[in-house]
C-alpha positions in Angstrom: -3.2 42.5 6.3 0.5 43.3 6.8 0.0 43.7 10.5 -2.7 42.9 13.1 -2.3 46.3 14.7 -5.4 48.5 14.7 -5.2 52.2 13.9 -7.9 54.9 14.2 -8.3 58.0 12.0 -10.5 60.4 13.9 -11.7 63.2 11.6 -14.3 65.8 11.1 -13.4 66.0 7.4 -14.8 62.8 5.7 -13.7 64.2 2.3 -10.1 63.7 3.4 -10.5 60.4 5.2 -10.2 58.1 2.1 -6.6 59.0 1.3 -5.3 58.9 4.8 -7.2 55.7 5.8 -5.9 54.0 2.6 -2.3 54.9 3.6 -2.9 53.6 7.1 -4.1 50.3 5.8 -0.6 49.7 4.4 0.6 49.2 8.0 -2.5 47.7 9.7 -6.2 47.7 10.2 -7.8 51.1 10.1 -11.1 52.4 11.5 -12.4 55.9 10.5 -14.4 57.6 13.2 -15.8 61.1 14.1 -15.1 63.3 17.1 -18.0 61.5 19.0 -15.7 58.5 19.5 -15.6 57.3 23.1 -12.5 54.9 22.8 -14.3 52.1 24.6 -13.3 48.5 23.6 -10.2 49.5 21.8 -7.8 47.2 23.6 -5.7 46.6 20.4 -5.4 50.2 19.5 -1.8 50.8 18.3 -2.0 54.5 17.2 -4.2 57.4 16.2 -4.2 60.0 13.5 -6.3 63.1 14.5 -7.5 65.2 11.7 -9.7 67.5 13.8 -10.3 71.2 14.3 -8.9 71.4 17.8 -10.7 74.7 18.6 -14.0 72.8 18.6 -15.2 71.6 22.0 -16.1 68.1 20.7 -12.6 67.6 19.3 -11.0 68.7 22.5 -13.3 66.4 24.5 -12.5 63.5 22.1 -8.8 63.7 22.4 -8.8 64.3 26.2 -11.0 61.2 26.6 -8.4 59.3 24.4 -5.6 60.5 26.6 -7.4 59.4 29.8 -8.3 56.0 28.5 -4.7 55.2 27.5 -2.9 57.1 30.3 -1.0 53.9 31.2 0.4 53.5 27.6 2.6 55.7 25.5 0.1 55.7 22.6 1.3 57.3 19.4 -1.0 60.1 18.4 -0.3 62.0 15.2 -2.1 65.4 15.3 -2.7 67.2 12.0 -2.9 70.9 12.6 -5.3 73.1 10.8 -4.0 76.3 12.4 -0.3 76.0 12.3 0.8 78.2 15.2 2.8 77.7 18.3 -0.4 78.0 20.4 -2.0 75.2 18.3 1.1 73.1 18.8 1.1 73.5 22.5 -2.7 72.8 22.7 -2.2 69.6 20.7 0.6 68.5 23.0 -1.7 69.0 26.1 -4.3 66.8 24.3 -1.7 63.9 24.1 -0.2 64.5 20.6 3.1 62.7 20.3 3.8 64.2 16.8 2.3 67.3 15.3 2.2 67.9 11.5 0.5 70.4 9.2 -2.8 69.2 7.8 -1.5 69.6 4.2 1.1 66.9 4.8 0.9 64.0 2.3 -0.9 60.9 3.8 2.2 58.8 3.1 4.3 61.1 5.2 1.8 61.1 8.0 1.7 57.3 8.0 5.5 57.1 7.9 5.6 59.2 11.1 3.1 56.9 12.8 4.9 53.7 11.6 8.2 55.2 13.0 6.5 55.8 16.4 5.0 52.3 16.5 8.3 50.7 15.4 7.2 49.4 12.0 9.8 49.4 9.3 8.7 48.1 6.0 12.1 47.3 4.3 15.8 47.8 4.1 15.7 51.3 2.7 13.2 52.5 5.2 15.2 50.8 8.0 18.4 52.5 6.9 16.7 55.9 7.0 14.9 55.4 10.3 18.1 54.2 12.0 20.2 57.0 10.4 17.8 59.7 11.6 17.7 58.1 15.1 21.5 57.8 15.4 22.2 61.3 14.1 19.4 62.7 16.2 20.9 61.1 19.4 24.3 62.6 18.5 22.9 66.0 17.8 20.7 66.0 21.0 23.7 65.1 23.1 25.8 67.8 21.6 23.2 70.5 22.0 22.4 69.5 25.6 26.1 69.8 26.5 26.4 73.2 24.8 23.3 74.5 26.4 24.5 73.4 29.8 27.9 74.9 29.3 29.6 71.5 29.5 32.6 70.4 27.4 31.2 69.0 24.2 32.2 65.4 23.1 32.7 65.2 19.3 33.2 61.5 19.5 29.4 61.1 20.0 28.7 63.2 16.9 31.1 61.1 14.8 29.2 58.0 15.7 26.2 59.4 13.9 27.9 60.3 10.6 28.1 56.9 9.0 24.4 56.3 9.4 23.6 59.6 7.7 25.6 58.7 4.6 24.3 55.2 4.6 20.7 56.4 4.9 20.9 58.9 2.1 22.8 56.4 -0.1 20.6 53.4 0.5 17.2 55.0 1.4 17.4 58.1 -0.7 17.3 61.8 0.2 13.5 62.0 -0.2 13.0 59.4 2.5 15.5 61.1 4.7 13.7 64.5 4.4 10.3 63.0 4.9 11.5 61.3 8.1 13.2 64.3 9.5 10.1 66.5 8.8 8.1 64.4 11.3 10.1 66.0 14.2 8.8 69.0 16.0 12.0 70.8 17.2 13.0 73.4 14.6 16.7 73.4 15.3 17.0 69.6 15.5 15.0 69.3 12.3 17.0 72.0 10.4 20.4 70.5 11.3 19.3 67.0 10.2 18.0 68.4 7.0 21.2 70.2 6.2 23.2 67.1 7.1 21.1 65.0 4.7 21.4 67.6 1.9 25.1 67.8 2.5 25.4 64.0 2.3 23.6 64.0 -1.1 25.7 66.9 -2.4 29.0 65.2 -1.3 27.9 61.9 -2.9 26.9 63.7 -6.1 30.3 65.5 -6.3 32.2 62.3 -5.7 34.0 63.3 -2.6 36.5 60.9 -1.1 35.1 59.0 1.8 37.1 61.0 4.3 35.9 64.3 2.9 32.3 63.1 2.9 32.6 62.5 6.7 34.2 65.9 7.3 31.6 67.7 5.3 28.6 66.0 6.9 30.2 66.4 10.3 30.4 70.1 9.8 26.8 70.2 8.4 25.3 68.3 11.4 26.8 70.7 14.0 26.8 73.9 12.0 24.1 75.5 14.3 25.5 74.3 17.6 25.6 78.0 18.7 21.8 78.1 18.7 21.9 76.0 21.9 22.7 79.3 23.7 20.1 81.5 22.0 17.1 82.2 24.2 14.2 79.9 23.4 11.7 82.7 23.0 13.8 83.9 20.1 14.8 80.5 18.8 11.2 79.2 18.7 9.4 82.3 17.7 7.0 81.7 14.8 7.2 84.1 12.0 9.7 86.9 11.4 12.1 88.2 14.1 12.2 91.9 14.8 15.6 93.7 14.4 16.7 93.3 18.0 15.8 89.6 18.0 17.6 89.1 14.7 20.7 90.7 16.1 20.7 88.1 19.0 20.0 85.3 16.6 22.9 86.3 14.4 25.3 85.7 17.3 24.8 82.0 17.0 27.6 81.5 14.4 30.3 83.1 16.6 28.9 81.4 19.7 29.1 78.0 18.0 32.7 78.7 17.0 33.5 79.5 20.7 31.7 76.4 21.9 33.8 74.2 19.6 37.0 75.8 20.6 36.1 75.4 24.3 35.5 71.7 23.6 38.9 71.2 22.0 37.8 71.1 18.3 40.7 71.8 16.0 39.5 70.7 12.6 39.7 73.9 10.5 36.9 72.9 8.1 34.5 72.4 11.0 35.5 75.6 12.8 35.2 77.6 9.6 31.8 76.0 8.7 30.3 76.8 12.1 31.5 80.4 12.2 31.1 81.3 8.5 28.1 79.5 7.1 26.2 82.8 6.9 29.0 84.7 5.0 28.3 85.8 1.5 30.8 86.3 -1.4 29.9 90.0 -1.7 30.8 90.7 2.0 27.1 91.1 3.1 27.1 88.1 5.4 28.0 87.7 9.1 29.7 87.5 11.6 33.0 88.7 9.9 31.9 90.1 6.6 34.2 87.9 4.6 34.6 88.4 0.9 35.2 86.1 -2.1 38.3 84.0 -1.6 38.2 84.4 2.1 35.4 81.9 2.2 36.5 78.3 1.7 35.0 75.9 -0.9 33.5 73.6 1.7 31.8 76.5 3.5 30.4 77.7 0.2 28.8 74.3 -0.3 27.4 74.2 3.2 25.9 77.7 2.9 24.0 76.6 -0.2 22.7 73.5 1.7 21.7 75.7 4.7 19.8 78.2 2.6 18.0 75.5 0.6 17.0 73.7 3.8 15.6 77.0 5.3 13.6 77.7 2.2 12.1 74.2 1.9 11.7 73.0 5.4 8.1 72.7 6.8 7.1 74.8 9.7 3.8 75.0 11.6 3.4 78.6 10.2 4.4 77.9 6.6 4.2 75.2 4.0 7.3 73.8 2.3 8.6 75.7 -0.7 8.8 73.6 -3.9 12.3 72.6 -5.0 12.0 74.6 -8.3 11.1 77.8 -6.4 13.9 77.3 -3.9 16.4 76.7 -6.7 15.2 79.9 -8.4 16.0 81.9 -5.3 19.4 80.3 -4.9 20.2 81.1 -8.6 19.1 84.7 -8.1 21.7 85.0 -5.4 24.5 85.0 -7.9 27.2 87.3 -6.5 26.4 86.2 -3.0 26.6 82.4 -3.8 28.9 80.8 -6.4 26.7 80.2 -9.4 28.7 77.1 -10.5 28.1 75.4 -7.2 24.4 76.4 -7.1 24.0 74.7 -10.5 25.8 71.6 -9.3 23.6 71.5 -6.1 20.5 71.7 -8.3 21.7 68.7 -10.3 22.3 66.8 -7.0 18.7 67.6 -5.9 17.3 66.6 -9.3 19.2 63.3 -9.1 17.6 62.6 -5.7 14.0 63.0 -6.9 
């Protein structure tokens, strides 16, 4: 065995257990149990994957018992959600889930999330990605916390996370980056890291100079900083926003621009990217209704990455859209997006598969 750690898959769907347990055995010993598990004599337990219907009393009792038995330990518990709603997510968290993922998630992704929680890194590529996500996440969390609190933002902290993003995508590959980022629950955090990884892949594919790679990924990582000041009930609402909520959400681009100016940011690419990443070539975007040549090349690239991330990201209330479908939508936006750049982006994504 690669590790003496013991993991438990607790499930009420035996038909699914074989694939998940096989994946778990790549990182340690694995026992498959049902919701009647009492968690006695599990002193070496390193982590749990729950594939249970949480609305059932026996599942609720099982996970609450687990939480009580290991109250003195920060035991990783990956909870696979059958009903992917905010209520289900909150319920899982009260039962002790440390990470929640949709039940359709591939077993390898589930196990990668658990391995990351336990601190197992299989090799150099995985290590580069794990460390890159962690460093970029720390930088992003710090920035968003400062913006939310109305404090002056410190861009030096953000810049410390840029090198690890480029290294992670270059050495570990975009697919590993996306799979790792998708294990995080916070939608804004997840989206910004997705866009940063996509931007890194795009910049590498286009052969940007090292300095331009950093500037582009820097802008991508912080493009949604304005969302730090959007009310949480709007920011975290599952499903579609109503017109009044959408109007509030659309203020985030201008707010982000103001936050950066208040913090002393002077890089024109970063300022333009944060304010204008929702502008469209035909003038239908926001907040300024820019047209054609008024939108810089780097911002055009970032907008493509941003839309692709929004289409393909995984949410509790929707599955990920396949790459081919997302690219078809981008291609159909000719006139709003630059077709030549969309084609180049598609080539960059295909090269990363």
